[in-house]
N, C-alpha and C positions, 0 to 999 in steps of 0.2 A: 504494500500498498505505498501511496505517496505521502508527504510531511502533511497535506492538506486534511488526508484523511487523518490521521493521527492527531490534527489537531481538533478535527470535530470530535472525534471520540473523547476526549481528555474535556470537554467540555460535560460529558455526563456526570454529574454526581452523585449516583450509585447505578447498582447492576438493577433494569428491571426486571419487574417481575412476568410472569408468563402473560399473553394477550391473546386473546379470543379472534384477534385479526391481524392485520398491521398497520401499525399506526394508533397514536394513544391523543393527543391535543391538538384540536384545531387549530388553523392561523387566523389570528382576526384582520378580516380584508373589508375595506369600503365598497358599495354595491352599485352597480351602474343601474342607469335608469329603468331596469327588466324586471317582470315581476319571476316568481321560482317556480315554475309550475310544477316539478316535480318533489317539490318537498312535502308534496301528503302524498307521492304516488306511492301506495303499497307493495308494487312489484320493485321498490327501489331500495332493497330490505340488505343489511348491509352482509346477512350471515348471509346469504341466498347463494354463495360461488365458494364457499368455504367447502374444504374437502376433510371429512372426518375421518381422522387417524393418519392425516399426512402434513409435515411439519419442515418446517426450514430452521437450521440450526444454525447461528452466526458466531463465528471466534472473536476475542477480544483481538486485539490488532498485534499486538505485539506478539500472537500465538504463533509458535515455530511448526512450519510441515503440516500445513493442514490436512495430508493425506496420511502420514504416519497417525495422527492425534486421531482423526475419525477411526482409523483400521482398530487402534488401542479401546475405543469406545465400543464398536462396535461387535468384539472380542469381550470385551467385560459386562454390555449388556445387554447380548445378543442380538442384536437389528443386523441387517443388510442396508447401506444407506444406495441411495439410487443415483446422486450425482454428488461428486463434491466440486465445491470451486475455489479458488486460489488466489484468480486476480482480481476480480471485480468484488469480490467476498473473499472471506476465508469462510469455511463451514463445508456442511452438508445438508442434503435433502433424506428424506425418509419417511418411510411408514413407521411410526412408535408409538406406543402406550403408556397412558397417561402415569404409570411409574417410571416408566424410563425418559419422558419429558421432565418430570419432576428431577430424577437424577441428574439429567443435564444439567438444568438450570441451578442448580447444589454446585455446578464446577465452577472455580474459576477460571478455565481459559472459555467460558460460553458467556457471550455476550449477553445474547436474547435469543428467545426461543419463537416464531411465530405459525400460526396453523397457514398451509397451504390453501394457497386458491383459484379456481377456474379462471380459465382468459380465451375470450377469442378471437375469430377473425371479424374486425370492421367493416364488411362488405355483404349489399343485400342481397336478395335474389337472382341469378341471374336473367337478361331477358335476349330479346332477339341481335343479332348481331347487326352488320351493316353499317357500322362508320365508317367513314371515307379513310384512307392509307395514313393522311398525316390528321394526328387526332385534333378536333375540337379543341380540347385540353392544351395540346401542346401550342398549338394557336395562340389558342385566348391568353398564356402568358408570353407570349411572343418569344419562347423559345424557338418558333418554327414558324416562315411564313410562303410562301407557293415558290418554289424553288429554292429555297434556303432552308439549312437548319444549324445547328449548334455542332463541334467538335464534342469527343470524348471529353469528360475530366480525365483528369492528369492522377489523379488519386480514387481509391478504392470507395463502395458503397457497399455495407453488411445489409442484407435484406433479411432481419429478425422475424420469418413468417413460417409458412408452411412448406419451404423448402422452394427452390427451386428451379424450373427445368434441364435437367443435362442433355435433352438432346433438341431442346428448340433451335433452330438455324438464325431464329433472329435476335439471339441474347447473346454476349459475350461473359461468360460466367463460370465458377468452378465452384468446388464444393467447399462450406465449411466444415461445418459440423452438423450433425443428427443429434440433439436433442430430448428425441421421443423413442428411436430403433439406436441407441450409440452402438457407435462401431461399425455404422454403413453408409453410404452417399447421402447428401441430405436433399435429394431426387423431390418433387413435388409429387403428392397425392390427390392434394388435392385443387389445384390450379390456383386458390389466393395469391400466395407469391409467388408463383410466375406473372404473373399481371401485373401485378404494383413490381418487379423489375421489368417488366417492358416499357412500364412509362417512364422510367428514371430513364433507362438505356437502351431499349431495342434500336439495332443495327440502321443506320442507312445504307442499307445496301439495294433496293430498287422493289422491294418486294412484303407485304405484309403493314408493317406499321413501324415511326420514328419514334424514340424517347426524346427526353429535354436533353441529354448529353446524350447521343447516340453511339453507342459501343464504349460506353464506360464500363471496366469490368466490377460486376456484379460476384459479392460472397454470399451463397445461399446460404443460411443459418436456421435448420427447422427447430422449431419447436411448436410447432400445432401440427396435428396428426390429420387424416386425411377425412375428419369433417370438418376440421378448421378449429379444433378446439386443441387447449393446452392449460399448462399450469404456472403459477406461479414458480416452482421450482425448476421448469423444462425452461423458461423464458430467462428467469435467469444464470441458469446453464450457457445460453446462448451469448448473453452481456457480458460472463464471466469469458466466453471464448472470445469474443470481438474485442476484448480489453488486454485476453493476455497476447493478442495478434495484431492488435495497434500497429506495432511500428513496423514490425515485420513484411506484412503484406499491405502496410502503409492506407489503412483506415483511417480515414476521418472524419466520414457521416455514415451514421447506421439510420434504416425506418424500421419502425413498429406500427405495420397496420393493424392493431389488435389491441385489448381493451376487456377492460369486467369492472366491476365496482370491487373499491378499497374501501380502508378507514380513513378517518381525519388526514389528510398530509402534513406533515412535520419537519422544522428544516432540517437538513444534511446532518447539523450538526447532533442533534436526538433524536431520529427518525427509527421506528421499528419494525417498517416497513422494509422487508428484504429486496422488495426489487427497487424500490426507492433506493436506499442503502448502493444498493449495485449502480446504478445508475447514476448517481453523486459521488459514487470513486470509480466509475468511469468515462463521466465526463471531468472529471480532476486528471485522466490522462490523455483528454486533448480530444472524445469522439463527441461531435454534435448530432444528438439525437432528436429526428422527428417525427410525429407520431401523430396517429389519427386520436380525431375528438371524438369518436361514437356517433352511432345510429340510432341512440334513444329520443329523439326530437328533445331534449330537458338539457337544463346547465351541468357541464360535466363538471366545473367546480362547485356544483352544490356540497356545502362545507360538511354534513354527517356521513351521508353518501356518494363520496365523489367516485369519477369516472376516472379509472389510472390505465396507463399512467400518463395518460392527460392531462393531468390536475398537478402532474407534477411541477414545480415552476421554471427547473432546470429543464426542458424540452422543449422545442419547437411545435404546439399542436395545431391542427389543423384541421377545418371547417371546410366542408363544400359546399359550393354554390353551383347553381344552373346555370350553364353555358350551350347553346342550341349550336350557334354557327362560326366557333371560332371568333367573333368580335364584339367590339364593345360599342357601346353608343346606341341607336334604338333598338329594342326587343324583336327578335325572332320567331318562328314558330316555337310551339313545345317541341323537346326533342322527339325524336323517331320512339325511341325504346320507353320512353315514360310522359305520355301527354299529359298526365296530372303535375308537372314540374311546370315552370314559366321559365321560358330566358330572361339571364338578368337578373335570378332573386337567389334569396339564401335556397338550399334544397330544404325540402320542409323535413326530411330525415336528420339531419344534420345537429348535433350536439353545441350546445354553444356556450361560451364564456359569460359571466353574469353577477363578475366581481372585475376589479378595476386590475388584482391582483393575475386574477386567469388570460383578463385580455392583455395584459402587458407581455406576454409570451403567445398568442393566438394568432393565426392568420388566416386566410382564405384561398383557397383555389376550387379548379373544377372538379368536379366528382359526382356529376351527373350522364349516365350513357356515354362512360369512355373503353373505347376499343384499346385490347393490348394485348400482347403473348400470355398465352394459357398451357396448362399441362400440356405435356407432350409436344406436338407438333402446329396445334391449332391457335386461333382467334378465338377471344371473346368479349363482348358489353355488358360490362355491368356497374352497378352504382354503389357508392356508399362513403365515407370518409376514407375510408383504406384505398379510396382511387386520388381523392386529394391529394393524401399526406406524400408520397412522389413523386408527384409533380414537386412539391418544396422542395424533398429532396435533390434530387436533379438539379436545382437552380443551386441549392447549398453547395456540393459537388462541384458545380462548374466555378462557384463563387470561389472556390478555394485553389484551383487551377485548372485551365480549358488546355488542353495537349496544343502543342505548338506555340504557347503562349506566356509570359509573366504568370509567375502567380498572382492569384487575385485576392482581394482583401480581405476575404475572411481567413488565409492561410496564416497569418499574423496575431487573428483576435483568437480567443477563448471561444468554448462554446457557447454561453453565456451571452458574450459580447456579438459572439456571430447571429445569435436571436433577436438581437436588440438591430444589429445592420440590417440584416434579410427586411424586419419589419417597417423601420427608418427609411429603408429605400422605395419601397413599397409605395410605403404611405405617400413622400417626396413624389414618386413618379404617379402616382393617383390626384395629388396638388396638383400637379403641372400639365397631368392631360384627365380633366375631370371625366370622361365619356370612359376611361379606362376601367373604372372601380365606380362605386353606387353609394349612396346612403338609403334606409330606409328608415320605417318608422318605429322607434326606440321602445315603444310602447307593445308593441307585439314581434314578441320572440319565434322564431329565431330572427335577430336586424343584425347585421354584420356592417358597422358602419366605416367610411375612410380611413380613420381615425385609428381604428384598433382591428379591422380586418378586409385593408385591401387589397385586392387583387395581386395575385405575385410579379414581380417583375425583376427578370437582372441582364443589365450590359455589361458588355465585360467593358474594363475601363480603358479608356481613351481609344474606346473602339467603334464605329455609326454601329447603331443600333440594327436588327436587322430589320 
């Protein structure tokens, strides 16, 4: 762990007792003028996605050799771990009895024990295909126009998802790690991760679709199964791998188009949410995380039952907006795959920020009727904040460096500074080009104003816009 992680741990004044979820104290936040529609929603149950009997055990920072210590606990307490974490966290995940949990909590090397939770991909049900080969979302964020697209990013992007197709001719990918079936190739059995990968970097090869940063090397990190479901333990396994391989594989950006309900968000210094803890350490290591806001149509930053990782303040959270024609300005016809949506409006399924703190790390991008690569060698058109997030991840990768050009402004900034830079750049562009972004009635969520949710835009410094 880095020095920042150690400083965070020193702020803890006592070992925390076992929690029934991940996280304990809510952060005080000022509220934007929007109602909180989810506050009384019975479906927003903080315990609804807890996995009975499954736990994540996190060691104190000074603990040496997580692997050896875990093996010793396995022998003495009679359990078998499912994952051992050595980089983003030091610890392990396992099925444990209450007696084993109590025994581990009494160990001086154990910082805290948290129950595991289920997570899922943040896409909607697939509909019909048929988007043009130059996707509307790519045109809308000005990563491509007729006859022109960006070049590949010089950095690599990790797609922490259902894996990435290893056979698709439109993807430049390699297998990272399979946290669902450890030891196997992280190919995609669902399609969701391959769709995300294509939006980031599908090749400019005269066929199929093109991505935001065509040809960018994608590292598939499989944490969701064939049904699009996974757990905190599996996702932390993926974050741990990304953190461990950040330097060797030149990983600067990670996309997480997944989510689920969590417990109240705490600062990195005191969090007992192991997934947040892992992301805190991974961002300390220099990885910028771009995540989906979720598709519940409610406020992802609702204090007592937030959507995570969307509510974490050290990620760039992406909401979805509908664009049917790739152009700003006058609204076009409804999108072909979902006539219930309207061009130039927030997508009605998209989660949104309802606090100033939530809005401070949120941005919008196209997420309705997005055509991209799929598992195997085919293509698919689907909608969701999962589809909006990789548009921004591709921009973040280009902001680090585009092949053949000097390093970009994100290369010398920290992940938290990159969040601010990308949002501020977007806002400034929208102010100068009012038809690119838009405002809506703040009394009717989801409402995405220019100030907090401007359409993404990236222009390479000192280079004319496409």
